C-alpha positions as CSV (number, residue, x, y, z in Angstrom):
1,X,97.4,126.1,104.4
2,X,96.5,122.8,103.0
3,X,98.0,119.9,101.2
4,X,95.3,118.0,99.9
5,X,94.9,114.8,98.5
6,X,92.0,112.7,97.0
7,X,92.2,109.0,96.8
8,X,89.1,109.0,94.0
9,X,85.5,108.3,95.0
10,X,85.4,105.6,97.8
11,X,84.8,107.2,101.5
12,X,88.4,107.0,103.7
13,X,86.9,105.0,106.8
14,X,90.3,106.2,108.9
15,X,93.9,106.9,108.2
16,X,97.3,106.8,109.8
17,X,101.0,107.7,109.1
18,X,104.0,106.1,109.5
19,X,107.1,107.4,111.6
20,X,108.4,109.5,109.2
21,X,105.3,110.5,107.3
22,X,106.4,109.1,104.2
23,X,103.6,106.5,103.4
24,X,100.1,106.5,105.2
25,X,97.4,103.3,105.5
26,X,94.2,104.3,104.3
27,X,91.4,102.0,104.7
28,X,88.4,102.8,101.1
29,X,85.3,101.6,103.4
30,X,86.3,98.3,102.1
31,X,87.9,95.3,103.5
32,X,91.6,95.8,102.4
33,X,93.8,98.7,103.6
34,X,96.2,100.4,101.1
35,X,99.6,101.6,101.8
36,X,100.3,105.2,100.0
37,X,104.1,106.4,99.1
38,X,104.9,109.8,99.1
39,X,106.1,111.6,95.9
40,X,107.2,115.1,95.2
41,X,103.7,116.2,94.6
42,X,101.7,114.2,96.9
43,X,100.6,110.8,97.2
44,X,101.1,108.3,94.4
45,X,97.7,107.6,92.3
46,X,98.2,103.9,93.4
47,X,99.2,102.0,96.9
48,X,102.5,100.2,96.8
49,X,101.2,97.5,99.0
50,X,97.5,96.5,100.0
51,X,96.9,94.4,103.3
52,X,94.0,92.1,102.7
53,X,93.0,89.9,105.8
54,X,89.4,91.2,107.1
55,X,87.0,89.5,105.7
56,X,84.5,92.8,106.7
57,X,84.9,96.3,106.8
58,X,87.8,97.6,108.4
59,X,87.1,99.8,111.2
60,X,89.9,101.3,112.7
61,X,93.8,101.6,111.9
62,X,96.9,102.4,113.8
63,X,100.6,102.6,112.7
64,X,103.3,102.7,115.5
65,X,106.0,104.8,114.6
66,X,109.0,103.6,116.9
67,X,108.0,99.8,116.1
68,X,106.7,100.0,112.8
69,X,103.4,97.9,113.0
70,X,100.1,98.6,112.4
71,X,97.5,97.4,113.4
72,X,93.8,96.9,112.4
73,X,90.8,95.9,113.3
74,X,87.3,95.2,111.4
75,X,83.6,94.7,112.1
76,X,84.7,90.8,111.2
77,X,85.4,90.8,115.1
78,X,88.8,90.6,114.5
79,X,92.5,92.5,114.6
80,X,95.8,92.1,113.3
81,X,99.0,93.3,113.8
82,X,101.0,94.1,110.4
83,X,105.1,93.4,110.8
84,X,107.3,94.2,107.5
85,X,110.0,91.9,107.0
86,X,111.8,94.4,104.5
87,X,109.6,93.1,101.2
88,X,106.2,92.3,102.7
89,X,103.8,93.0,105.7
90,X,102.9,89.9,107.0
91,X,99.7,89.5,109.5
92,X,99.2,87.9,112.8
93,X,95.4,87.3,114.0
94,X,94.9,88.7,117.2
95,X,91.9,86.9,119.7
96,X,90.2,89.7,120.5
97,X,87.7,87.5,122.5
98,X,84.7,89.6,121.3
99,X,80.9,88.6,119.6
100,X,80.7,92.3,117.8
101,X,82.2,94.2,116.0
102,X,85.8,96.3,116.5
103,X,85.2,99.9,116.5
104,X,88.1,101.6,117.3
105,X,92.0,100.8,118.0
106,X,95.6,102.2,119.5
107,X,98.7,101.6,120.2
108,X,99.9,102.9,123.3
109,X,102.3,105.7,123.5
110,X,105.0,102.9,124.2
111,X,103.9,100.6,121.6
112,X,103.8,97.7,124.1
113,X,99.9,97.1,124.0
114,X,97.0,98.5,122.1
115,X,93.2,99.0,122.9
116,X,90.4,97.9,120.8
117,X,87.0,99.5,121.7
118,X,83.9,96.7,120.3
119,X,80.3,96.7,120.2
120,X,80.2,93.8,123.3
121,X,80.4,96.6,125.6
122,X,84.1,96.2,126.3
123,X,87.3,97.2,125.5
124,X,90.0,94.7,124.9
125,X,93.6,95.6,126.0
126,X,96.0,93.3,123.9
127,X,99.9,92.7,124.6
128,X,102.2,90.4,123.2
129,X,103.6,87.1,125.2
130,X,107.1,86.7,124.5
131,X,107.3,82.9,125.7
132,X,105.1,82.0,123.2
133,X,105.2,84.8,120.6
134,X,101.0,85.2,120.2
135,X,99.7,88.5,121.1
136,X,96.9,87.8,124.4
137,X,93.9,90.3,125.5
138,X,92.4,91.4,128.7
139,X,88.8,92.8,129.1
140,X,87.8,95.4,130.6
141,X,83.5,95.2,131.1
142,X,82.2,97.3,134.0
143,X,80.4,99.5,133.8
144,X,80.5,99.7,130.2
145,X,76.4,99.4,129.0
146,X,76.8,99.8,124.8
147,X,79.2,99.9,122.2
148,X,82.5,101.4,122.9
149,X,82.7,104.3,119.6
150,X,86.1,105.5,120.3
151,X,89.2,105.9,122.7
152,X,92.4,107.4,123.6
153,X,95.7,106.8,125.6
154,X,97.0,108.5,128.6
155,X,101.1,109.8,128.3
156,X,101.6,107.8,131.1
157,X,100.6,104.4,129.0
158,X,97.9,103.4,132.0
159,X,95.4,105.2,132.0
160,X,92.8,104.9,129.0
161,X,89.6,107.4,127.9
162,X,86.6,105.9,126.5
163,X,83.3,107.2,124.8
164,X,80.5,104.8,124.2
165,X,76.7,105.0,122.9
166,X,75.6,105.2,126.5
167,X,75.4,108.9,126.5
168,X,79.2,108.1,129.1
169,X,83.2,109.2,128.8
170,X,84.9,107.1,131.1
171,X,88.7,107.4,132.1
172,X,89.8,103.2,133.2
173,X,92.9,101.7,133.7
174,X,94.3,99.5,131.2
175,X,97.4,98.4,133.5
176,X,99.0,95.0,132.4
177,X,101.1,93.6,135.8
178,X,102.7,90.8,133.1
179,X,104.6,93.8,130.8
180,X,104.5,97.3,133.0
181,X,106.2,97.9,136.1
182,X,103.5,99.2,139.0
183,X,102.1,102.9,137.7
184,X,102.9,106.1,139.7
185,X,99.6,107.9,141.4
186,X,98.4,110.3,138.9
187,X,96.2,113.4,139.1
188,X,93.1,110.8,138.3
189,X,93.8,108.7,141.5
190,X,96.8,106.6,142.6
191,X,94.8,102.6,142.9
192,X,95.1,101.5,139.0
193,X,94.5,97.9,138.5
194,X,93.1,96.9,134.9
195,X,89.9,97.9,134.6
196,X,89.4,100.2,137.5
197,X,87.0,103.1,136.8
198,X,89.3,106.3,137.5
199,X,86.6,108.5,136.6
200,X,83.1,109.0,134.5
201,X,81.7,112.0,132.8
202,X,77.9,112.0,131.5
203,X,77.2,113.3,127.9
204,X,74.0,114.4,125.9
205,X,74.3,111.7,123.0
206,X,76.6,109.3,121.8
207,X,80.4,109.7,122.4
208,X,82.1,109.7,119.0
209,X,85.7,111.2,119.6
210,X,87.6,111.4,123.2
211,X,91.0,113.1,123.3
212,X,94.0,113.6,126.5
213,X,95.2,116.5,126.6
214,X,99.3,116.3,126.4
215,X,99.8,116.6,129.8
216,X,97.2,114.2,130.8
217,X,95.1,115.9,133.1
218,X,92.2,116.7,130.6
219,X,90.3,115.0,128.8
220,X,87.9,116.3,125.8
221,X,84.9,114.6,124.0
222,X,82.5,115.2,121.1
223,X,79.1,113.7,121.3
224,X,75.8,113.4,119.0
225,X,73.9,116.4,120.1
226,X,76.3,118.6,118.4
227,X,78.6,119.5,121.7
228,X,81.8,119.6,123.1
229,X,83.1,119.2,126.4
230,X,86.1,118.9,128.7
231,X,86.6,117.8,132.2
232,X,89.6,117.7,134.5
233,X,91.3,115.2,136.8
234,X,90.3,115.3,140.2
235,X,87.3,116.9,139.7
236,X,83.5,116.6,138.7
237,X,82.8,119.8,136.9
238,X,82.2,119.4,133.3
239,X,82.9,122.4,130.7
240,X,80.5,121.8,128.0
241,X,79.8,124.1,124.6
242,X,76.5,123.5,122.4
243,X,77.0,124.3,118.9
244,X,73.9,125.1,116.4
245,X,75.6,123.0,113.8
246,X,76.1,119.3,113.2
247,X,77.7,117.0,115.0
248,X,81.2,116.4,115.8
249,X,83.1,113.1,115.2
250,X,86.5,113.6,115.9
251,X,88.7,115.9,118.5
252,X,92.4,116.6,119.1
253,X,94.5,118.8,121.6
254,X,97.2,121.3,119.4
255,X,98.0,122.3,122.6
256,X,97.7,122.5,126.2
257,X,94.9,124.6,125.9
258,X,93.5,124.5,122.2
259,X,91.4,121.4,121.0
260,X,90.5,121.2,117.0
261,X,87.1,119.1,116.3
262,X,85.6,118.3,113.4
263,X,82.8,116.2,111.9
264,X,79.7,116.4,109.7
265,X,79.6,120.3,109.2
266,X,83.3,119.1,106.8
267,X,85.1,121.8,108.6
268,X,88.1,121.8,111.7
269,X,86.6,123.9,114.1
270,X,89.0,125.8,117.7
271,X,87.8,125.4,121.0
272,X,89.7,127.1,123.6
273,X,90.1,126.2,127.5
274,X,90.1,128.7,130.4
275,X,90.1,127.2,133.8
276,X,86.6,125.8,134.0
277,X,85.3,127.4,130.7
278,X,85.1,126.7,127.1
279,X,84.8,128.5,124.0
280,X,84.5,128.7,120.6
281,X,87.5,130.4,118.8
282,X,87.4,130.0,114.6
283,X,86.9,127.8,112.2
284,X,90.3,126.8,110.4
285,X,88.8,126.4,107.0
286,X,87.9,130.0,105.6
287,X,84.7,129.6,104.0
288,X,83.1,131.6,101.3
289,X,79.2,131.9,100.8
290,X,78.5,131.5,97.1
291,X,75.1,132.1,95.9
292,X,72.9,129.5,94.4
293,X,71.6,129.7,90.6
294,X,68.9,130.0,89.9
295,X,65.9,128.9,91.8
296,X,66.8,126.7,95.0
297,X,64.9,123.4,95.1
298,X,62.6,122.2,97.7
299,X,64.8,119.4,99.0
300,X,67.7,121.4,98.9
301,X,65.9,124.1,101.0
302,X,64.6,121.9,103.3
303,X,67.9,120.3,104.1
304,X,69.8,123.4,104.7
305,X,66.8,123.9,107.3
306,X,67.7,121.3,108.6
307,X,71.1,121.8,109.0
308,X,70.7,125.1,110.7
309,X,67.9,124.4,112.5
310,X,65.2,126.9,111.3
311,X,62.1,126.8,110.9
312,X,59.7,127.7,108.0
313,X,59.0,131.4,109.2
314,X,63.0,131.9,110.2
315,X,64.8,130.3,106.8
316,X,64.2,133.9,104.9
317,X,65.8,134.2,101.5
318,X,69.6,133.6,102.6
319,X,68.4,129.4,102.1
320,X,70.0,129.7,98.9
321,X,73.0,130.2,100.8
322,X,75.6,127.6,100.2
323,X,79.0,126.9,102.0
324,X,82.0,126.2,100.4
325,X,84.7,124.0,102.1
326,X,87.9,122.4,101.3
327,X,86.2,119.6,102.2
328,X,82.9,118.6,101.0
329,X,81.6,115.6,103.2
330,X,82.0,114.5,106.4
331,X,85.1,114.2,108.2
332,X,86.0,111.4,110.0
333,X,89.0,111.5,111.2
334,X,91.3,113.8,112.8
335,X,95.2,112.7,113.3
336,X,98.3,114.2,114.3
337,X,100.9,114.4,111.5
338,X,104.0,116.1,113.4
339,X,104.3,117.9,116.7
340,X,107.0,119.8,117.9
341,X,107.2,119.4,121.9
342,X,103.7,119.1,123.7
343,X,102.1,121.4,120.6
344,X,100.8,119.9,117.2
345,X,102.2,121.7,114.3
346,X,100.3,119.4,111.6
347,X,97.3,117.4,111.3
348,X,95.3,115.6,108.8
349,X,92.0,115.2,108.1
350,X,89.9,112.4,105.8
351,X,86.3,112.6,105.1
352,X,83.2,110.9,103.0
353,X,84.7,113.0,100.1
354,X,87.7,110.8,100.1
355,X,90.4,113.5,100.6
356,X,92.9,113.5,102.8
357,X,94.3,117.1,104.1
358,X,97.3,117.7,106.2
359,X,96.6,121.5,107.7
360,X,99.5,123.3,108.4
361,X,99.2,125.1,112.0
362,X,101.6,127.9,111.0
363,X,100.2,128.9,107.5
364,X,96.4,128.6,109.3
365,X,97.5,131.3,111.7
366,X,99.1,133.2,109.2
367,X,95.7,133.3,107.1
368,X,93.6,133.7,110.3
369,X,95.1,136.9,111.5
370,X,95.1,137.9,115.2
371,X,93.8,133.8,116.3
372,X,96.3,131.8,117.6
373,X,96.3,128.2,117.2
374,X,98.8,127.6,120.3
């Protein structure tokens, strides 16, 4: 059902796979990026390469499958594009032109540009100038009011969804006329100069994760008020679902109608979109209840009461029951491992417990019985 690997004790801030999934780049809550190779039983114990250029904590990584380039960004306000020369990874500095930390980076589907969110209330859209062989950046600013915490590219390589701490999810045009042909009209709109706001949706809290559906006609996001929401192109209605647990941090479409999301509750959750409704389907990690041995400490009792939103009158005797999941701490990243057409066959999660887990969708369906993940 799941391929589990641990990188020790340091939290995994983010990860990214290469094209054939034989290597993975991980940031272990520090300044460096370690690249691990696959062996017969899992990932090798020691990294085969270490990317060392950033001065502060690496916040995001993305690995372009076709061009085999890695892009990283950091709290030091810099971005680097790493090129493989056959022996080592050579870094190229990208001037993002920001005065706050870079928070999130993703390559576009055609890999001719990438976008970087930041605490400077803007998005840097970066592309290479072939004549001078350097990376240039253009900014998307208005109407962003706060830190851009996450982003995702539309399949058409032009539109960009962003989530920010001003309680808004937005869809922008990230069209770069210097390197692209004029884009075709989409359900999100026809006029698409750089920075054009195509749609804006309110949220009940900081937006932690955002994701376009495989056809690009829907966008899903998760926010700090423990909710998940989905909106369709060309409409102003938002299908939202509030959860009783802790906030989700990342979301990912498994198919055109199924979304998986995970966060502080340490467990991937499955949701389904039907017309204008969003419903919870199931937890993808079979949790087992185990009784806590002996008396439950006051700290543990109040922690569990806070997690379950209980007061002293409703806590009851079951407050001593603890839940066990494969992830033992917050899931901080959810990425696609492999696809079959417009459906995800495997996805990967990493978290504060230093684990990287690859989930097999078919195996999950077999373990869940009648539940279908696609």
